[in-house]
C-alpha positions as CSV (number, residue, x, y, z in Angstrom):
1,M,136.7,123.5,173.5
2,T,135.2,120.4,175.1
3,H,132.9,122.4,177.3
4,S,131.8,124.5,174.4
5,S,130.9,121.5,172.2
6,N,129.1,119.9,175.2
7,D,127.1,123.0,175.7
8,N,126.1,123.1,172.1
9,K,125.1,119.5,172.1
10,N,123.0,119.9,175.3
11,S,121.4,123.0,173.8
12,N,120.5,121.2,170.6
13,E,119.1,118.2,172.5
14,S,117.0,120.4,174.8
15,W,115.5,122.5,171.9
16,Y,111.8,122.2,171.3
17,P,109.4,124.3,169.1
18,S,107.8,127.4,170.6
19,E,104.1,127.7,171.3
20,L,103.7,129.9,168.2
21,E,105.5,127.3,166.0
22,L,103.2,124.5,167.4
23,Q,100.2,126.6,166.5
24,R,101.5,127.2,163.0
25,Q,102.1,123.5,162.5
26,K,98.6,122.7,163.8
27,V,97.1,125.3,161.4
28,R,99.1,123.9,158.4
29,S,98.0,120.4,159.3
30,Q,94.4,121.4,159.4
31,Q,94.7,123.2,156.1
32,S,96.4,120.2,154.5
33,R,93.6,117.9,155.7
34,K,91.0,120.3,154.5
35,R,92.6,120.4,151.0
36,I,92.7,116.6,150.8
37,A,89.1,116.3,151.9
38,I,88.0,118.9,149.3
39,A,90.1,117.3,146.5
40,T,88.7,113.8,147.4
41,S,85.1,115.0,147.5
42,S,85.3,116.9,144.2
43,S,87.1,114.0,142.5
44,V,84.5,111.5,143.7
45,L,81.7,113.8,142.7
46,V,83.0,114.6,139.2
47,L,84.3,111.2,138.3
48,G,81.4,109.4,139.9
49,G,79.0,111.6,138.0
50,L,80.7,110.9,134.8
51,V,80.7,107.2,135.3
52,L,77.1,107.2,136.3
53,F,76.2,109.2,133.2
54,I,78.0,106.7,130.9
55,I,76.6,103.5,132.5
56,S,73.1,104.9,132.6
57,S,73.1,105.8,128.9
58,P,70.7,103.8,126.6
59,G,73.5,102.1,124.6
60,W,75.8,101.2,127.5
61,E,75.2,97.5,127.3
62,L,75.9,97.3,123.6
63,F,78.9,99.6,124.0
64,K,80.3,97.4,126.8
65,Q,79.9,94.2,124.7
66,T,81.5,95.9,121.7
67,Y,84.5,97.7,123.4
68,F,85.0,96.0,126.7
69,D,84.5,92.3,126.1
70,I,86.9,91.0,128.8
71,E,87.0,87.4,127.5
72,Y,87.8,88.5,123.9
73,G,90.3,91.0,125.2
74,I,92.2,88.2,127.1
75,E,92.0,86.1,123.9
76,V,93.6,88.7,121.7
77,L,96.1,90.0,124.2
78,P,99.0,87.8,123.2
79,I,98.5,88.7,119.5
80,V,98.3,92.5,120.2
81,A,101.2,92.2,122.7
82,K,103.3,90.6,120.0
83,G,102.5,93.4,117.7
84,I,103.5,96.1,120.2
85,T,107.0,94.6,120.3
86,T,107.3,95.9,116.7
87,N,106.4,99.4,117.9
88,I,109.1,99.1,120.7
89,R,111.8,97.9,118.3
90,L,110.9,100.6,115.8
91,T,111.0,103.2,118.6
92,I,114.5,102.2,119.7
93,I,116.0,102.1,116.3
94,A,114.3,105.3,115.2
95,S,115.2,107.2,118.4
96,I,118.9,106.4,117.8
97,L,118.9,107.6,114.2
98,I,116.8,110.6,115.0
99,T,119.2,111.7,117.7
100,I,122.2,111.5,115.4
101,L,120.5,113.2,112.4
102,A,118.8,115.9,114.5
103,L,122.1,116.8,116.3
104,L,123.8,117.2,112.9
105,L,121.0,119.4,111.7
106,A,121.1,121.5,114.8
107,L,124.9,121.9,114.5
108,A,124.6,122.9,110.9
109,R,121.9,125.5,111.6
110,T,123.8,127.0,114.5
111,S,127.2,127.1,112.8
112,K,128.4,130.5,111.7
113,A,131.3,129.2,109.5
114,A,131.1,130.6,106.0
115,A,132.1,127.3,104.5
116,L,129.1,125.6,106.0
117,T,126.6,128.0,104.5
118,P,125.3,125.4,101.9
119,F,124.7,122.9,104.7
120,R,123.0,125.5,106.8
121,I,120.6,126.3,104.0
122,L,119.9,122.7,103.3
123,A,119.3,122.0,107.0
124,T,116.9,124.9,107.2
125,V,115.0,123.7,104.1
126,Y,114.9,120.1,105.5
127,V,113.5,121.2,108.8
128,D,110.9,123.5,107.2
129,I,109.7,120.8,104.9
130,F,109.4,117.9,107.3
131,R,108.0,120.0,110.1
132,G,105.3,121.3,107.7
133,V,104.2,117.9,106.1
134,P,102.1,115.6,108.3
135,L,103.8,112.4,109.3
136,L,101.0,110.3,107.8
137,L,101.7,111.8,104.4
138,V,105.4,111.3,104.7
139,I,104.8,107.6,105.6
140,L,102.6,107.3,102.5
141,L,105.1,109.1,100.2
142,V,108.1,107.1,101.4
143,G,106.3,103.8,101.8
144,F,104.8,103.8,98.3
145,G,107.1,106.3,96.5
146,V,110.5,104.7,97.2
147,P,109.6,101.3,95.8
148,A,108.0,103.0,92.8
149,L,111.4,104.4,91.8
150,G,112.5,100.9,90.9
151,I,116.1,101.7,91.8
152,R,118.2,98.6,92.4
153,G,119.5,98.2,96.0
154,L,116.6,100.2,97.5
155,T,114.6,98.1,100.0
156,G,110.9,97.5,99.7
157,N,110.6,96.3,103.3
158,V,107.6,98.3,104.7
159,L,109.0,98.2,108.2
160,V,112.3,99.8,107.0
161,L,110.4,102.4,104.9
162,G,108.1,103.2,107.8
163,T,111.0,103.7,110.1
164,L,112.7,105.9,107.6
165,A,109.6,108.1,107.3
166,V,109.4,108.5,111.1
167,V,113.1,109.3,111.3
168,L,112.8,112.0,108.5
169,T,109.9,113.7,110.3
170,Y,111.0,113.5,113.9
171,S,114.5,114.5,113.2
172,A,113.2,117.9,112.0
173,Y,111.4,118.4,115.3
174,V,114.2,117.1,117.5
175,A,116.7,119.3,115.6
176,E,114.8,122.4,116.7
177,V,114.9,121.1,120.3
178,F,118.7,120.7,120.1
179,R,119.0,124.1,118.4
180,S,117.0,125.8,121.1
181,G,119.2,124.2,123.8
182,I,122.4,125.4,122.0
183,L,121.1,128.9,121.6
184,S,120.0,129.1,125.2
185,I,123.6,128.8,126.4
186,H,125.0,132.3,127.1
187,P,127.6,133.6,124.7
188,S,130.0,134.1,127.5
189,Q,130.4,130.3,127.8
190,R,131.7,130.1,124.3
191,A,133.9,133.2,124.8
192,A,135.4,131.7,128.0
193,A,136.1,128.4,126.1
194,R,137.8,130.3,123.3
195,S,139.8,132.3,125.8
196,L,141.2,129.0,127.2
197,G,142.5,128.2,123.7
198,L,139.7,125.8,122.6
199,T,138.7,125.9,118.9
200,Q,135.1,126.5,117.9
201,A,134.6,122.7,117.5
202,Q,136.1,122.0,120.8
203,A,134.1,124.7,122.6
204,M,130.9,123.2,121.1
205,R,131.8,119.7,122.0
206,Y,133.2,120.2,125.5
207,V,131.4,123.3,126.8
208,I,128.2,124.1,124.8
209,L,126.7,120.7,123.9
210,P,126.9,119.1,127.4
211,Q,125.0,122.1,128.9
212,A,122.5,122.3,126.0
213,I,121.7,118.6,126.1
214,R,121.0,118.7,129.9
215,R,118.6,121.6,129.4
216,V,116.6,119.9,126.6
217,I,116.2,116.4,128.3
218,P,112.5,117.1,129.3
219,P,111.3,118.1,125.8
220,L,113.3,115.2,124.3
221,L,111.5,112.8,126.6
222,N,108.2,114.4,125.5
223,D,109.2,113.7,121.9
224,L,110.0,110.1,122.8
225,V,106.5,109.6,124.2
226,A,105.0,111.1,121.0
227,L,107.3,108.9,118.9
228,I,106.1,105.7,120.6
229,K,102.5,106.6,119.8
230,D,103.2,107.7,116.3
231,T,104.9,104.4,115.4
232,G,101.4,103.1,115.1
233,L,101.0,105.1,111.9
234,V,103.3,102.7,110.1
235,S,100.5,100.2,110.2
236,I,99.1,101.9,107.1
237,L,101.9,100.3,105.1
238,G,100.9,96.9,106.3
239,V,103.4,96.6,109.2
240,I,102.0,94.2,111.8
241,D,102.3,96.3,114.9
242,A,99.9,96.6,117.8
243,V,97.5,98.8,115.8
244,R,97.5,96.6,112.8
245,A,97.2,93.4,114.9
246,A,94.2,95.0,116.7
247,Q,92.6,96.0,113.4
248,I,93.0,92.4,112.0
249,Q,91.3,90.9,115.1
250,T,88.6,93.5,115.0
251,S,87.8,92.8,111.3
252,K,87.2,89.1,112.2
253,T,84.4,89.7,114.8
254,F,83.5,93.4,114.4
255,N,84.3,93.7,118.1
256,Y,86.5,96.7,118.9
257,T,87.9,95.3,122.2
258,P,91.3,94.7,120.5
259,Y,91.7,98.5,120.0
260,I,91.1,99.0,123.8
261,V,93.8,96.3,124.5
262,A,96.2,98.1,122.2
263,A,95.5,101.4,123.9
264,I,96.1,99.9,127.3
265,L,99.4,98.5,126.2
266,F,100.5,101.8,124.8
267,L,99.5,103.5,128.1
268,M,101.5,101.0,130.1
269,I,104.6,102.3,128.2
270,T,103.8,106.0,127.9
271,I,102.5,106.8,131.4
272,P,105.7,105.8,133.2
273,L,107.7,107.8,130.6
274,T,105.4,110.8,131.1
275,R,106.1,110.6,134.9
276,I,109.8,110.4,134.2
277,T,109.4,113.5,132.0
278,D,107.6,115.4,134.7
279,R,110.3,114.5,137.2
280,A,113.1,115.5,134.8
281,L,111.3,118.8,134.2
282,Q,110.9,119.5,137.9
283,K,114.6,118.7,138.4
284,S,115.6,121.0,135.6
285,I,113.5,123.9,137.0
286,A,114.9,123.4,140.4
287,Q,118.5,123.5,139.1
288,Q,117.8,126.7,137.1
289,N,116.2,128.3,140.2
290,S,119.1,127.3,142.4
291,Q,121.5,129.0,139.9
292,G,119.3,132.1,139.8
293,T,118.4,131.7,136.1
294,T,115.0,131.8,134.5
């Protein structure tokens, strides 16, 4: 046994690639360098041409002063940054409420229990309505309609009403994401759970939902990115978020640089989330391919 292990060790240490493999590695290296050179050249050509076209346009100087005033941008940055904290807080609160409500809607729509038929119908109507009405209209209807009811105990806080409108709309979309994940689980999983003595509720909780949620993480992250951007729509109610703060500063000087500052702040949040989404999607695809599923 000792001689055999020593022989294997010596053979592994003395291994080296064949001449053919060395040639293949050289060809692959050349092809890789060629692709990088082509990609770099085309990028420089296209992007450089686009930049040259913009800066050589007749109105570039006025455009630069109006939209890219660096000094004014630095001046309004703290004000707009303070406003974007409102967007972040709204996103955190709304995402928690959306997840809970959307999961309940998805469970109601996928349930086959006869006693839950009314809830299944209501959930379907809810999803159809709030997926069909633009978010901006929902914000206007909730923001101005709820206070107009004059019901005691109902808040008139525009931030709360704006958050409520966002939750109502996004929960309809996220519910469909959850429902698609639940329906993507093969029926044999439920049958196996039932054969082990689990009830329908236990099978859903311990077997179906964990798998479904793992499958829908990438689209959920996409919805989160969209949610962060759409929180800016609540500014129409008067909420002082990043968009509203930029609008106020712009109205003082008629310089649109604050909008660029707000856009940059949103990009600093959404781009990392987008990269995380891409990574999660690639990981999900790799796991499905390793399992032989499509």
